[in-house]
N, C-alpha and C positions, 0 to 999 in steps of 0.2 A: 513526878510525885515524890520520888526518893530524894531528888535534888532539893525540893522545897523543904523536906524534913531534915536537911543537912546531913543525911546519911552518905550520899555520894556528892562529891564536889560538882558544882554547876559547870565549871570549865570542862570537866571530863565528859559530861552529858552532851554539851554543845559540840565538842569535837567529834564525838561518836556519831551524832546525828548528821553532821556535815560529811563524815566519811561514808556513811551509808548512802547518802544522796549521791555522792560521787560514784559509788560502785554501781548504782542502778542505771542502766543505759536508758536514755530518754529517746524514745522512738516517736518521731512526729510523722503524722500522715502526710504523704507527699501530695500536694495539690495537683489536680490534673491540669495539663496544659490547655489553655484556651485555643480552640481551633476555629479557623475561619469558615470552613465547610465541614459539616457533619458527615458521618459515613453514609447516611441516607441521602445526602445531596442537598439538604436544607442549609441555608446560610445562617450561621450563628452570629447574628447581628441584631442589636436592639436599637430602634430609632426613638430618641427621647427629645423632649422639649421642641417639638415641631409647632411653631407659632402660626404658620399660614395653613390652617386646616382646610380653608376654602378651595385650595388647589385640587383637592380630591373630588370635590363636587363639580369642577369644570370638566372632568372626565368621568361622568357618572356611570357610563356603561362598564368601564374597566373596574370601577369601584364596586359595582354590583357583582361582577364576576369574581373578584378577589375575596368577597365576603364568604363566611362560613355558610354551610347549607341551612342551618337553622335560622340564621338571619335572613337568608334569601327567601326561604319559605314564608317567614313572617311578613316580609315586605311584599311578596307575591300575593298573599291573602289580604293584607291590609289595603293594597292598591285597588283591588276589585271592590272590597267593602266600602271604602271611602268614595269611590266613583259612583257606586249604586246609591249610597246615601245622599251624595251631593245632587245627583240628578233627580232623586226622589223628592228632595226639597224643592227643586226647580219645577217639577211637574205639579206638586201640590200648590205652589205659588201661582202657576198658570191657571190651574183649576179654580183657585180661590179668587184670583183677579177677574176671571171671566164670569164668576158667579155660579159655577157649576155646583159647588158644595152647598151654597145657600139655596139654590133651586132644588137640590135633592132633599134638603131638610124641609122645604115647604111641601114637597110631594111625598112626604114620609108616609102618609095614609094611603097613597095610591100604589099601583103596582110598580115594583122596583126593578123587575127584570126586563122591562121594555127598554129599547135603545132610544136614547135622547139624541136626535140629530143636531140639536142646537148646542150641545156641549163640545168642548175642545177634545176631551178624552172621555169616552163613555165609561161608566162604572168606576170612576175615580171619586170615591166618596169620603176618603180619610187618608191619613198619611200612610197607613199600612197598605192600602190599595195603590197609592202612588209609588211606594217602594217596590211592590210586586210588579207594577207596570215598568218601572225602571230596569228591573232585572230582565223582564221579557224583551225589552227593546235592545239592551246591550248584548244579551246572550242570544238573541234572535230565536226565542222559544215560540212565542205567539200562540197562546192557548185559545185565543178568540173571545174571551170574556171581556177584555178591555181593548179598545181600539181608538185610533185618532180619526178625527173628522176634518172637514175642510173649513171649519168655522174660524180657526185661529192660525194666522201666519206665524205667530210667536211659537206655537207648539211645533210647527214644522221646523222652525229654526233650531229649537231645542233637540228635536229628533236627529237632525243632521249633525249637530254638535256632539251629541252623545255617541253616535255611531263612529265619528272620527276619533274621539277620545278613546273609545273602547278598542278600536283597531290599533291605536298607538300603544296602549297598555299591553295588548296581546302580543304585539310584535316585540316590544322590549322584554317582557317577561319570558316569552318562549325563546327568544334569542339568547337571553342570559342563561337560562337553564341548559340550552343546547351547548353553549360554550363551556359551561361548567362540567358537563358530562364528557365533552370531547377535548378537554385540556391536554396539552402536550405532555405534561408531567405524568399523566396516567400511563402513557405508553412507556415512559422511562422506568416504571416499576419492574418491568421484565428485562431491563438491561442491567446486568450484574457485573460487579468488579470483585477481584480477589480481596480477601480480608487483609492480606499483607502484601507488600512489595518486596522484591529481592534485589540484591546487588551481587552479581557473579561475573565471571569471565566468559565472554562470547567473542569468538573470532580474534582472540588475543587482546581484547580491550575490556576494561571494566564497564559494565552496563547496568543501568537501572531498569528493572522490568516489572511489569504487572500483567495480570490477565483480565480480559474483558470478554463477555459473552452475551448472547441474546437467547432468551428462553422461548420466544415465539418462532413459528415457522415463517410468518410474514417478515420480510427483511426490512432493514433500514437502508434506504437508498442514499448514496453519496455520503456515507458515514466518514467522519474525520475525527481525529483525536488531537487535543491540545493539552500541553502540560505546562503548568506554571508553578514557580516556587515563591512562596510567601514567607517573608521573615522580617524581623525587626532590625533595622539598620540605622546607623548614625553617619551623617555626612561630615566631611572635613570641617565644615563651619559649625558643627555641634548640633545641627538640627536632627531630631529623632523622628524617623519615619516608622510608625508602628506597623504599617502594612505595605511593604515594598514588594511589588510583583515583578517577577522576572520570567520571561518566556524561555523555554528550553526546547530544542528541536527534537523531533521524533525520527528515529531511524526507520525510514520507509523506502523500500526499493522502487516503489511506484512513483512516477514523477508527479501525478496529480494529487498526491498526499492523501488519497482516499483509501479506505480499507473495505474489503469484501467480507462482511461479518456474517458469513454463512455458518461458521463454527467458532468456538472460542479461540481467541488469538492472544498471543503474548506480545504486548507492545513494548518495544525496546528503545531506550535512550542511551546513546553512547556517551560516556562521561569523558569529554575532551576539554580543550581549553575554553570553549564557549559555555561550558556547563557550570552552574553555580556549585555543583558537587565536586568540582575538579580537585580542590585542595582539602577535602574531607576524608579522613581515614576511618577505619572501623572503630577505633577508640574515641575519635572526635565526634562520631555520629550520635553517641548517647548523650552528649552535652549540647548538641546543636538545637537551637530553638527555631526550627524551620518546619514548613508544611508544604508538601507537594500536592497540588490540586490537579486533578485529571478531569477533563471535560470532553464528553462524547456527544457530537452533534450529527444529525441526519434527518432525512425526510421519511415519514411513515409511509410504507408502500400502500396501505389500504385507504388512508384518509388524505394523504398529501400534506399533512401538517408537519411543520418542523418541530422536532423534539430535541431535548437536551438532557443528558444524564451526567451527574457530577458525583465525585467522591474525593477524598483526600487521604494522605498518608503522613502521619507525623513520625518523628524519629524512632519512637518505640515500635512502630508498625513496619519498619524497614529491616528485613533480615539480611545480614551480610553473610555471604558464602553459602547461599541456598539457591536452588533451582526448582522450577515448577515441574511436576511429574506430567507425563504424557497421558491425556484423557481421550484421545481420538484413536479408535481402532477400526480395522476393516473386518466386518463379519458378513460372510456370504454375499459379497459384492456390494455391501452397503456400509457407509461410514457411520460408526456408532460413537456417541459422546457420553461419557460417564461423568455426570455432574456431581456425583458424590465425592470425587477427587478434584473438584474445581480449584480449591485453594490449597491443596496439599503440596508440600515442598520437600526436597531432600537436600541434605548437606553435601556440598561439593568443595573441592579445593579452590581457594581464592586467596590472593595476597591481602593481608590486613592493612597494607599501606594505602595511601591516596593514589588517585590516578596520576597526579603530577609526579610523585616519586616513582611510580611505575614507568612513566615515560622517560624519566631521567636515568633510571636503572632498570633496563629490560631484563637483566639477569634475575631479578626478584621473582618474576613470573616463572622462569625456567626452574629455579630452585624450589619454588612452591609446588610445581607440577611434579618434579622429581621426588620430593618428600611425599607427596600424595601417592605416587606410584609405588614407592617403597612401602608405605604404610598399607597400601592395598595388597601388595604381594605378601607382606607379613600376615595380614588378616586372612588371606587365602591359605597360607601355610598352616596357620593355627586351626582354621576350619578343617583342612584336610587331615591334620594330625588328630584332631578331636574325632573326626569321622572314623579314622583307623582305630583309634582306641575304643570307640564305641562298638565298632564291628568286632574287634578282638574280644571284647567283654561279652558280646552276645554269643560269639562262637564258643567261648569257654563255658558260659552258662549252659548252652545247648549240649555240650559234651558231658558236662556234669549230670544234666538231667537224663541224657541217654544212658550213661553208666549206671545211674540209680535204677533205671528200668530194666536192666539185664537180669534174666531169671537164672538162678544158680542150678547146676546139675544135681539131680537126686539119684543116688545109687540104691538099688534094691538087691538084697542078698538072699539067694534061694537056699533051701536046706542042703542041696548038693554042694554048696560052696562056690557056685559060679556067680560071678558078679555081672549083672546086666545094667549098663548105664543108659538110662532113658532121660529124655528131655521133656519137661512139661512146660 
């Protein structure tokens, strides 16, 4: 405004605005990294532009099981209603073709409750009665008011056809509902993984570790753990592979590679030459665009169904130089697990270099452990000195309080001039 009125030169105003913009730091929100597997185990993948939709109908049972519950219940209800309506139309056509409805209209003045043995289906006088008879046949209710006679072979054929169709619908719908309620991923809800993974030294080697546990008492039989690293790579020919999967071995002393998941276990992967994490240091880990996928598979003890639980760890969820705390204790002859500390970690001494540098220079590990021991001793000395100072301060304060509580001696002087010292 002042520049427009020529009070302040316009060049000065523009320079000042530019300087203010430079001084203000521009903080941009960091976009979250896309992950292939969510923490809950769901695949973070969207299928688009699928042209051959008919392939899903070729496997109709799996399609029905994969649908949401509301869609399944709608299909369940509509399948029965449509079958009842379809056969109600067929029963009405049978009665109309045989002349049962016309005969009933002619005998409208006569008694209607009597059983007409010449009709295909007795008491089918309208579409409503045909619909009720269709429900009675398919659901096998049989109230007794409407029944079929021997006059029409076509009616017998329709009866057989409706029974077969009703059994097929019942088998498909009940099987679909049973499979939806007994799906394997329901059991995986009680298989839990630690929120973070850690990298620390174990047995003189850098190891990638995470914790897995089962909340149910019923066990997972033949449980096995697989670990994969997913990252974006570029081939020497220039081809970009957005999802490049690499299997990494799990350190398991059991030859069968199965785990006994009776209590929470720490799964360990030794970072060696075969590992994709071999050349990654603590500083490089923050800039790496990788994702470690963990897959736990096993057979449910109660149902015998194979289940699978999944999770993943991105670079921000891997803590370097930490270790999981112990959560299994023995109390009165019984092992107790404290799940409130399931994901708790403590900081430990670990070299910040990569596993490759550690193999080339083993002295790095020794120096790191020595520094950790010295820092631990210094911290113990500081704690002991602080305790001594605190104890000395308490003793001094107690002495002062005791000295203030001492009662002074009072002397009473008698008329005879004798002094008697008494304590009160």
